[in-house]
C-alpha positions in Angstrom: 106.7 141.0 122.5 104.6 138.4 120.6 104.7 135.2 121.3 104.8 131.8 119.1 101.0 131.5 118.9 100.7 135.4 118.2 103.1 134.7 115.4 101.7 131.6 114.2 98.0 133.5 113.9 99.6 136.3 112.0 101.3 133.7 109.6 97.8 131.9 109.4 96.2 135.5 108.5 98.8 136.2 105.8 98.5 133.0 104.0 94.7 133.7 104.0 94.8 137.1 102.9 97.0 135.8 100.3 94.5 134.1 98.7 91.8 136.4 99.0 90.2 134.8 101.8 88.3 135.5 104.8 90.0 135.5 108.1 87.9 133.2 110.5 88.1 131.7 113.7 87.5 128.3 112.6 90.0 128.3 109.2 92.8 129.8 111.9 92.2 127.0 114.3 92.2 124.4 111.8 95.3 125.7 110.1 96.7 125.7 114.0 95.5 122.0 114.6 97.3 120.8 111.5 100.5 122.7 112.1 100.9 121.4 115.4 100.3 118.0 114.3 103.3 116.1 112.2 101.1 113.3 110.5 97.9 113.9 108.2 94.7 114.0 110.0 91.2 113.0 109.1 88.2 115.5 109.3 87.3 113.9 112.4 90.1 113.9 114.1 90.9 117.6 113.6 87.3 118.3 114.9 87.8 116.7 117.7 90.5 119.1 118.3 88.9 121.9 117.8 88.1 124.3 121.0 85.6 125.9 119.7 83.0 122.9 120.1 80.1 125.2 117.9 82.4 124.2 114.5 80.5 122.1 113.3 81.9 118.9 111.0 80.3 120.8 107.5 82.5 123.8 108.6 85.7 121.7 109.2 85.2 119.8 105.7 84.2 123.0 103.7 87.1 124.6 105.0 89.9 121.6 104.3 88.4 121.5 100.6 88.8 125.2 100.2 92.3 124.7 101.8 92.6 122.1 99.4 92.0 123.6 96.1 94.1 127.0 97.2 96.7 124.3 98.0 97.7 125.1 101.7 96.5 121.6 102.8 97.3 118.7 100.7 94.6 115.4 100.6 96.0 112.5 101.1 94.0 108.7 100.4 95.6 105.4 102.0 92.9 103.6 100.3 90.8 103.4 103.2 87.9 104.9 104.0 88.9 108.4 105.2 90.6 111.1 103.5 93.5 112.8 105.7 94.8 116.1 105.3 98.4 117.9 106.3 99.6 121.4 105.3 101.8 121.8 102.3 103.3 125.6 102.8 105.4 124.6 105.8 106.8 121.7 104.9 109.1 120.2 102.5 107.7 117.5 100.4 107.7 113.6 102.0 105.8 110.7 101.3 104.0 108.1 104.3 104.4 104.6 105.0 101.1 103.2 106.5 101.1 100.0 108.8 98.4 97.6 107.5 97.7 96.2 111.0 97.4 99.2 113.1 96.8 102.2 110.8 100.4 104.0 112.0 101.4 106.7 109.8 105.1 107.6 109.7 106.8 110.2 107.4 109.2 109.1 104.7 111.4 112.3 103.9 113.2 111.1 100.9 111.3 111.4 97.3 113.5 109.9 94.4 110.5 111.5 91.9 111.9 114.9 91.4 113.8 114.0 88.4 110.8 112.1 86.7 108.3 115.5 87.2 111.6 117.6 85.8 111.3 115.2 82.9 107.4 115.4 82.7 107.9 119.4 82.7 110.6 119.0 79.9 107.3 117.4 77.8 105.3 120.1 78.2 103.3 119.4 81.2 102.7 122.2 83.6 101.6 121.8 87.8 103.2 118.1 87.7 102.3 116.7 90.9 102.7 113.5 92.8 101.6 111.5 95.6 103.0 108.1 96.7 102.0 105.9 99.6 103.5 103.0 100.8 101.6 100.4 102.8 103.4 97.6 105.3 103.7 96.3 108.5 105.3 98.3 111.5 107.5 96.6 114.3 105.6 96.5 116.8 103.0 95.1 114.7 105.3 92.3 113.7 106.7 91.9 117.4 103.0 91.1 118.5 102.2 88.9 115.8 105.8 86.9 116.3 105.0 86.8 119.8 101.2 85.8 119.4 102.8 83.0 116.6 105.2 81.2 119.2 102.4 81.4 122.1 100.3 79.7 119.5 102.8 76.9 119.1 103.5 76.3 122.8 
């Protein structure tokens, strides 16, 4: 009987082969890292989680570019200095909210833009996608800020 890791590895092999791509250990490991993390990750974060320390940062970068081109992963830009990546194939469409203070990222599961995409398709556009990111101050940072303000007033 196969365990979950073996089933996951087989799933990743099927995905790569269905895109006519070679199955390599670094590619499988990058997919596994992205699947186990539910939030978008930077290239550095992915690289730091690699068990095979011989895999260099350039390999991770090239692999993520390939996966983005193949629409296996999405590239997310929070308008800071880092691009982030997350799997597409095993997740429903969603957005993100980013804390402007600490950088915390949470998923926003609802999307109200599906009707707008359908309207654009009716206008003749194909392969319509969208990206929408929200920015704010998380509850923890707000609490810390309020606490600091109270302390400063005393």
